[in-house]
N, C-alpha and C positions, 0 to 999 in steps of 0.2 A: 504494500500500500504506500509506504513512504517513498519507494522508488518511482511509482507512478505519479504521485502528487508533488513530491519535493525533489525528485531526481537525485536521491541519496540512497546508497546501499548500506545495509547494516554492517557493523564491524564484525570481526571474526568471532568474538565471544558470543555475540547475539546470534550469529548464524549457526554456531554450534548448539546453542540453546534451542533454536527453532528446529534444528534437525533432530535433537533428542525428543522434543515434544511430539513432532510428527511421527517419528519412528515408534514411540511408545503407543501413540494412538492407533497406528496401523497394526502393531503387534497385538494390542488388546482386541481390535476388531477381528483379526485373524483367529485368535484363540477362541473368542466367543462364537464365531461362525462355525468353527470345527467342533466346539463343545456341543452346540445345539444340534448339529448334524449327527453326531455319534450317539447322542442320548435323547432320542425323541420323546416328547411328553405324550403319554398314553392316557386318554380320558376314558374311564369306564363308567357305565351307568349303574347305580345301585337302586334296588327296589326298596320302597319305604313301607 
């Protein structure tokens, strides 16, 4: 966003932080996706 508006790139420490946050978000999405695929939720009906 800053690059588009102010024509400034983030410094190296900020870029590393951005990479860590993006990688952790992608990792969480990957794990959650595969966790839900391997253990599907089965809904059973019970009689009252």
